[in-house]
C-alpha positions as CSV (number, residue, x, y, z in Angstrom):
1,M,0.8,14.2,45.6
2,R,-2.2,12.5,47.2
3,N,-2.4,8.8,47.2
4,I,-4.4,7.4,44.4
5,I,-5.3,3.7,44.2
6,I,-4.6,2.7,40.6
7,I,-5.2,-0.7,39.2
8,I,-2.9,-2.0,36.6
9,S,-3.5,-5.4,35.1
10,L,-2.9,-6.2,31.4
11,F,-5.0,-8.6,29.4
12,L,-4.6,-10.2,26.0
13,A,-1.3,-11.0,24.6
14,N,-2.1,-8.6,21.9
15,S,-0.4,-5.2,22.1
16,Y,-3.5,-3.4,20.8
17,S,-5.9,-4.9,23.3
18,A,-3.9,-4.5,26.6
19,Y,-5.6,-2.2,29.1
20,F,-5.7,-1.3,32.8
21,D,-8.0,-3.1,35.2
22,S,-8.2,-3.7,38.9
23,T,-5.4,-4.6,41.2
24,K,-4.5,-2.4,44.1
25,I,-1.3,-0.5,43.5
26,D,-0.4,2.8,45.1
27,I,0.6,5.4,42.5
28,E,2.5,7.2,45.1
29,K,5.0,4.3,45.3
30,L,5.1,4.3,41.5
31,Y,5.8,8.0,41.5
32,I,8.6,7.6,44.1
33,K,10.3,4.9,42.0
34,F,10.4,7.1,39.0
35,K,11.5,10.1,41.1
36,A,14.5,8.1,42.2
37,Y,16.0,8.5,38.7
38,N,16.5,12.2,39.7
39,D,15.3,13.5,36.3
40,S,12.4,16.0,36.4
41,S,11.6,15.2,32.7
42,I,10.5,11.7,33.8
43,I,7.9,12.8,36.3
44,R,6.8,15.9,34.5
45,D,3.0,16.0,34.5
46,F,3.1,12.4,35.9
47,K,-0.5,12.4,37.1
48,T,-2.1,13.5,33.8
49,K,0.4,12.0,31.3
50,F,1.4,8.7,32.8
51,L,-1.6,6.8,31.4
52,K,-1.1,8.3,28.0
53,S,2.6,7.4,27.8
54,L,2.2,3.7,28.0
55,V,2.2,1.0,25.4
56,F,1.8,-2.8,25.9
57,T,3.3,-5.8,24.3
58,N,1.5,-8.6,26.3
59,D,-0.5,-9.3,29.4
60,T,2.3,-8.6,31.8
61,T,4.6,-6.1,30.1
62,A,4.2,-2.4,29.4
63,Y,6.6,0.3,28.3
64,F,6.6,3.9,29.6
65,N,8.0,6.8,27.5
66,P,7.7,10.1,29.3
67,N,6.4,12.8,27.0
68,G,9.1,14.9,25.5
69,T,12.0,12.5,26.2
70,L,13.8,9.5,24.8
71,H,13.6,7.7,28.1
72,L,12.1,4.2,27.9
73,F,11.1,2.1,30.9
74,K,10.0,-1.5,31.0
75,L,7.2,-2.3,33.5
76,N,6.7,-5.9,34.6
77,C,3.4,-6.5,36.3
78,G,2.9,-8.9,39.1
79,K,2.2,-8.4,42.8
80,D,4.0,-5.2,42.4
81,I,5.2,-3.3,39.3
82,K,8.9,-3.7,38.6
83,I,10.5,-0.9,36.7
84,E,13.6,-1.2,34.5
85,K,15.2,1.6,32.5
86,I,16.1,0.1,29.2
87,S,17.2,3.1,27.2
88,K,20.4,5.2,27.2
89,G,18.5,8.1,25.6
90,I,17.9,11.3,27.6
91,Y,15.8,14.4,27.2
92,H,15.5,15.1,23.5
93,G,13.9,18.5,23.2
94,H,11.4,18.0,20.3
95,N,9.6,14.8,21.3
96,F,6.6,16.5,22.9
97,H,3.3,15.3,21.5
98,R,4.9,12.4,19.6
99,Y,2.9,9.4,18.6
100,L,4.0,6.3,20.7
101,F,3.0,2.9,19.3
102,I,4.1,-0.7,18.9
103,Y,4.3,-2.5,15.6
104,N,5.5,-6.1,15.2
105,S,6.7,-6.0,18.9
106,K,8.9,-3.0,18.2
107,I,8.5,0.4,19.9
108,Y,8.3,3.5,17.7
109,L,8.1,7.3,18.2
110,Y,6.7,9.3,15.3
111,G,6.9,13.1,15.0
112,G,7.0,15.5,17.9
113,Q,7.8,19.1,18.6
114,G,9.4,21.5,21.1
115,L,10.3,25.1,21.3
116,W,11.0,26.5,17.8
117,S,11.7,23.0,16.5
118,S,9.8,20.0,15.2
119,F,10.7,16.4,14.3
120,V,9.0,14.7,11.4
121,G,10.8,11.4,11.4
122,L,10.1,7.9,12.7
123,L,12.3,6.5,15.5
124,E,12.6,2.8,16.3
125,F,13.9,1.5,19.6
126,N,16.7,-1.0,19.4
127,K,16.6,-3.1,22.6
128,Q,20.1,-4.5,22.1
129,N,21.8,-1.1,21.7
130,K,19.3,0.5,24.1
131,E,19.1,3.4,21.7
132,W,16.6,5.0,19.3
133,F,17.4,4.9,15.6
134,K,15.8,6.9,12.8
135,K,14.0,4.7,10.2
136,E,14.6,5.8,6.6
137,I,11.4,6.1,4.6
138,Q,11.5,6.1,0.9
139,D,9.7,9.0,-0.9
140,Y,9.1,10.8,2.3
141,P,8.3,14.4,1.5
142,F,11.5,16.5,2.2
143,E,9.4,19.7,2.6
144,A,7.5,18.3,5.6
145,K,7.9,20.5,8.6
146,K,5.5,19.2,11.2
147,V,3.4,16.1,11.9
148,V,-0.2,17.2,12.6
149,S,-1.9,13.8,12.8
150,S,-0.9,10.2,12.7
151,W,-2.5,6.8,13.5
152,L,-1.5,3.2,13.0
153,I,-4.0,1.0,11.0
154,G,-2.9,-2.4,9.9
155,D,0.6,-2.2,8.3
156,K,0.3,1.6,7.6
157,I,0.6,4.9,9.4
158,K,-1.9,7.5,8.2
159,V,-0.2,10.9,8.4
160,L,-1.2,14.5,8.0
161,L,1.9,16.8,7.5
162,S,2.3,20.5,7.5
163,L,4.6,21.9,4.9
164,D,4.9,25.4,6.6
165,R,7.7,26.5,8.9
166,N,5.7,28.9,11.0
167,Y,4.4,26.7,13.8
168,N,2.3,29.4,15.5
169,K,0.5,30.7,12.5
170,I,-3.3,31.2,12.6
171,T,-3.8,31.3,8.9
172,S,-4.1,28.4,6.5
173,E,-1.2,26.0,6.2
174,S,-0.2,23.9,3.3
175,L,-1.0,20.3,4.3
176,L,-0.2,16.9,2.9
177,F,-2.1,13.7,3.6
178,G,-0.5,10.4,3.0
179,E,0.5,7.0,4.5
180,I,3.7,5.2,5.5
181,D,3.8,1.5,4.5
182,L,5.6,-0.3,7.3
183,I,6.3,-3.4,5.2
184,N,8.4,-1.7,2.5
185,W,9.0,1.6,4.4
186,R,7.7,3.8,1.7
187,F,5.6,6.9,1.8
188,K,2.6,7.4,-0.5
189,E,1.0,10.7,-1.0
190,I,-2.8,10.8,-1.0
191,G,-3.3,14.5,-1.7
192,R,-2.6,18.1,-0.6
193,F,-4.8,21.0,0.6
194,S,-4.7,24.2,2.6
195,S,-6.5,24.7,5.9
196,M,-6.3,26.3,9.3
197,I,-5.3,23.6,11.7
198,S,-7.7,23.0,14.6
199,N,-7.9,20.5,17.5
200,R,-10.6,18.6,15.7
201,M,-8.2,17.8,12.9
202,Q,-5.4,16.4,15.1
203,I,-5.2,12.7,15.9
204,G,-2.5,10.4,17.4
205,K,-0.7,12.6,19.9
206,I,-0.3,12.6,23.7
207,N,-4.0,12.5,24.4
208,I,-4.4,8.8,23.6
209,I,-5.7,7.0,26.7
210,Q,-5.8,3.5,25.1
211,E,-5.4,2.1,21.6
212,S,-6.7,-1.1,20.1
213,E,-6.4,-2.5,16.7
214,K,-9.3,-0.5,15.4
215,Y,-9.9,2.3,18.0
216,M,-8.3,5.0,20.0
217,I,-9.7,6.5,23.2
218,I,-9.0,10.2,23.0
219,E,-9.0,12.6,26.0
220,N,-9.4,16.3,25.6
221,R,-8.4,17.8,29.0
222,S,-8.7,21.4,30.2
223,A,-7.9,22.9,33.5
224,S,-11.3,22.0,35.0
225,E,-12.8,19.2,33.0
226,C,-12.2,16.4,30.4
227,S,-14.1,15.1,27.5
228,Y,-13.7,11.8,25.7
229,E,-14.2,10.4,22.2
230,L,-13.3,7.3,20.2
231,F,-11.4,7.5,17.0
232,D,-12.3,4.8,14.5
233,K,-8.9,4.2,12.7
234,E,-10.5,2.4,9.8
235,S,-13.2,5.0,8.9
236,G,-11.4,8.0,10.2
237,D,-14.4,9.0,12.3
238,A,-14.4,10.6,15.8
239,L,-17.2,8.8,17.7
240,Y,-19.0,10.4,20.7
241,V,-20.3,7.5,22.9
242,N,-23.0,7.8,25.5
243,L,-21.1,5.8,28.0
244,L,-18.3,8.4,28.2
245,K,-20.5,11.5,28.0
246,D,-19.9,14.0,30.8
247,I,-17.7,11.6,32.9
248,P,-15.0,12.9,35.3
249,C,-11.4,12.9,34.2
250,L,-9.9,9.4,34.2
251,D,-7.3,9.1,36.9
252,G,-6.3,5.4,36.8
253,N,-8.7,4.4,39.6
254,S,-11.3,5.3,37.0
255,Y,-10.4,4.1,33.5
256,A,-11.8,3.3,30.0
257,Y,-10.6,0.6,27.6
258,I,-11.7,-1.3,24.5
259,K,-11.7,-5.0,23.9
260,K,-12.6,-5.9,20.3
261,D,-15.9,-3.9,19.7
262,T,-16.8,-3.4,23.3
263,L,-16.1,-0.2,25.3
264,Y,-15.6,-0.5,29.1
265,Y,-15.7,2.3,31.6
266,R,-14.8,1.9,35.3
267,N,-15.8,4.8,37.5
268,S,-14.1,5.9,40.7
269,N,-16.3,3.6,42.8
270,R,-14.7,0.7,40.8
271,I,-18.0,-0.1,39.1
272,T,-17.5,-1.2,35.5
273,K,-20.0,-0.7,32.7
274,S,-19.7,-1.8,29.1
275,V,-21.4,-1.1,25.8
276,L,-21.2,-2.6,22.3
277,L,-19.9,0.0,19.8
278,N,-22.9,0.2,17.4
279,N,-25.1,3.1,16.2
280,D,-27.2,3.0,19.4
281,A,-24.2,3.6,21.6
282,I,-23.0,6.7,19.6
283,Y,-24.8,10.1,19.9
284,H,-22.6,12.0,17.5
285,K,-20.0,11.3,14.8
286,K,-17.4,13.5,13.1
287,D,-15.5,12.5,10.0
288,I,-11.9,13.6,10.7
289,Q,-10.3,11.9,7.7
290,G,-13.2,13.3,5.6
291,I,-12.0,16.8,6.4
292,Y,-8.7,15.9,4.8
293,L,-10.2,14.2,1.8
294,D,-12.7,17.0,1.3
295,G,-9.9,19.5,1.4
296,I,-7.9,17.5,-1.1
297,K,-11.0,17.3,-3.4
298,K,-11.8,21.0,-3.2
299,Q,-8.1,21.9,-3.9
300,R,-8.1,19.6,-6.9
301,V,-11.3,21.1,-8.2
302,S,-9.9,24.6,-7.6
303,K,-6.7,23.6,-9.4
304,L,-8.7,22.0,-12.3
305,F,-10.8,25.2,-12.5
306,L,-7.6,27.3,-12.5
307,Y,-6.0,25.1,-15.2
308,L,-9.2,25.5,-17.3
309,I,-9.1,29.2,-16.9
310,I,-5.4,29.3,-17.8
311,T,-6.0,27.0,-20.7
312,L,-8.9,29.0,-22.1
313,S,-7.1,32.2,-21.5
314,S,-4.1,30.8,-23.4
315,I,-6.2,29.7,-26.3
316,I,-8.0,33.1,-26.5
317,I,-4.7,34.9,-26.3
318,T,-3.2,32.6,-28.9
319,V,-6.1,33.1,-31.3
320,I,-5.9,36.9,-30.8
321,L,-2.2,36.9,-31.5
322,I,-2.7,34.7,-34.6
323,V,-5.4,37.1,-35.9
324,L,-3.3,40.1,-35.2
325,A,-0.3,38.5,-36.8
326,I,-2.3,37.6,-39.9
327,R,-3.7,41.2,-40.1
328,F,-0.3,42.6,-39.6
329,K,1.1,40.4,-42.3
330,R,-1.7,41.2,-44.7
331,K,-1.3,44.9,-44.0
332,H,2.3,44.8,-44.9
333,L,1.9,42.5,-47.8
334,Y,-0.8,44.7,-49.3
335,D,1.1,47.8,-48.5
336,F,3.0,48.4,-51.7
337,P,3.6,51.8,-53.4
338,V,0.6,53.5,-55.1
339,S,2.7,54.1,-58.2
340,I,2.8,50.3,-58.8
341,E,-1.0,50.0,-58.9
342,K,-1.3,53.2,-60.9
343,N,1.2,52.0,-63.6
344,L,-0.6,48.6,-63.8
345,I,-3.9,50.4,-64.3
346,L,-2.3,52.4,-67.1
347,S,-1.0,49.1,-68.6
348,K,-4.4,47.5,-68.8
349,G,-4.9,45.6,-72.0
350,Q,-1.2,45.2,-72.6
351,V,1.0,42.1,-72.8
352,L,4.2,42.7,-70.8
353,K,7.4,40.8,-70.8
354,K,9.1,39.6,-67.6
355,D,11.5,42.5,-67.5
356,E,8.7,45.0,-68.1
357,I,6.5,43.7,-65.3
358,D,9.5,43.6,-63.0
359,L,10.1,47.3,-63.6
360,I,6.5,48.2,-62.9
361,L,6.6,46.0,-59.7
362,E,9.9,47.8,-58.7
363,I,11.8,44.6,-58.1
364,S,14.2,44.6,-61.1
365,H,17.1,45.5,-58.7
366,M,16.7,42.3,-56.7
367,S,18.6,38.9,-57.3
368,F,17.1,36.3,-59.6
369,D,15.7,34.1,-56.9
370,S,14.3,37.0,-54.9
371,I,12.7,38.5,-58.0
372,K,10.9,35.3,-58.8
373,S,9.5,34.9,-55.3
374,K,8.6,38.6,-54.9
375,R,7.0,38.7,-58.3
376,S,4.7,35.8,-57.5
377,N,3.6,37.2,-54.2
378,L,3.0,40.7,-55.6
379,I,0.9,39.3,-58.5
380,K,-1.2,37.3,-56.0
381,I,-1.8,40.4,-53.8
382,I,-2.6,42.5,-56.8
383,N,-5.1,40.0,-58.1
384,D,-6.7,39.6,-54.6
385,N,-7.1,43.4,-54.5
386,G,-9.3,43.2,-57.6
387,K,-8.4,46.6,-59.1
388,V,-6.1,45.0,-61.7
389,N,-5.8,41.4,-62.8
390,I,-2.5,39.9,-64.1
391,T,-2.5,36.6,-66.0
392,R,0.6,34.6,-67.1
393,N,0.8,33.0,-70.5
394,R,3.6,31.2,-72.3
395,D,5.0,32.9,-75.4
396,K,3.5,31.1,-78.4
397,N,6.7,31.4,-80.4
398,D,9.0,30.4,-77.5
399,K,7.6,28.4,-74.6
400,R,10.6,29.3,-72.5
401,F,9.3,32.8,-72.1
402,I,6.3,34.0,-70.1
403,E,4.1,37.0,-71.0
404,Y,2.0,38.9,-68.5
405,F,-1.4,40.2,-69.6
406,V,-2.9,43.1,-67.6
407,K,-6.6,43.5,-67.6
C-alpha cells in the first residue's frame, strides 16, 4: 500500500459533528498497527472502508468497527493515534453493510447481511462486558427479513424493511416503512408497499462518509470513480451539491464534512472550500423518503379500490341471491296442484266449512297446527293469484266457527 498522508483531527464534543481535518498522520503506520492483530477481516478493504467505519464521541475519541465484524477499536487522537481493541467479539458473518451509529454516547450496529443470511436486529455495545448485546424492541415486525434503509434522526431510527426471504430477487419485494423509538424501544409501523429495491432507495449503510445531526455524506463508489450526495435526515431528501460535483474519490488526504449547515470539502492539495447548504448550493434533489410514502399511498389506494370492488361485488351478489331466493320461494309457494285451483273455481259462490276447505286444499291429513298455518298461506297465495278469491267470515249462529266464501 502506498503511503497516504491522512489528517485526522476531531472537532466538537458532539458525536454528530466530529470530522476529519488536517494533522499529518501516515496511514501506512495506521494500517500496520491494525495488521498486527493478525485478522484479515480487520484490514479488509481498509483503504476504501476505513473512513466509513468510524464514529466519534468527542473531539479526541473515535471508534472503528471494521465492516462485517464485531470488532470494535477505540482511537485516541493526539500527536499520534493510539489504538485499543475494546471488544471480545470476532468475525460475525452477517454484519456487512450494517448501520453504525452513536446514540446517547452508546455505540450501536443495526441490520447487516452476509452470504445467505441477514440480520434485522439492533446491537448495543456494552463497554464493561466488552460485548455486543441485542436490544429488544417492542412491536418489531417478526416477519422482517432484511434492513434495506435506516437513519438516525433525533430519538428515532427510520427504517425500511424487506419482508421477503429471497435476497437476490429482481422483482418487487414486500416492504415495510416504520421507525424505532429509542426512548421507549418500541417500533411503529408507518405503512407497507411493494417495490423493486434500487440503490436510490437505500440509505444508512457502509457508504456513509460522515454523519451530522441532520445530514449524511453518502459516497457511491465504482471501480473507476465516485460520486457524492448529502442525505437530509429530516426531510428524507438526497441533495446533490455543486461543491461535491465531479470530485475525485475521497482518500483521507481529501475529505468532506459538515458542521451545522455548512459543507466543507478539502481537496488533495489540502485546500478547503465551504458552502452554506441552501437552494443555491444544490443543483438536484431527490425525495428518497417520498418514494416510500408514495408507495404506501398507492398501495393504500389500491387496497381501498380493491375493497370497494369486493364490497360492491358482494352487495351485487347478495342482491342477486336474495332475488333468486325470493323467486325460488315464490315459485314453490305458488306451485300447488292444478286440481286445487280447479275445485275452487267449481266452488265459486259457495260457503265452505273449515273441513270442506281443508279437503279442497289437500291439507286435511296434516296436524292441527300445520293445517292452520298451511291453510292461511295457501289462501293468501290463491288470493294473490287472482283467479279465485276466498274470504273468511264468522258463523252468524256460532262465532267460534269460521266459514269460507269462494268467489
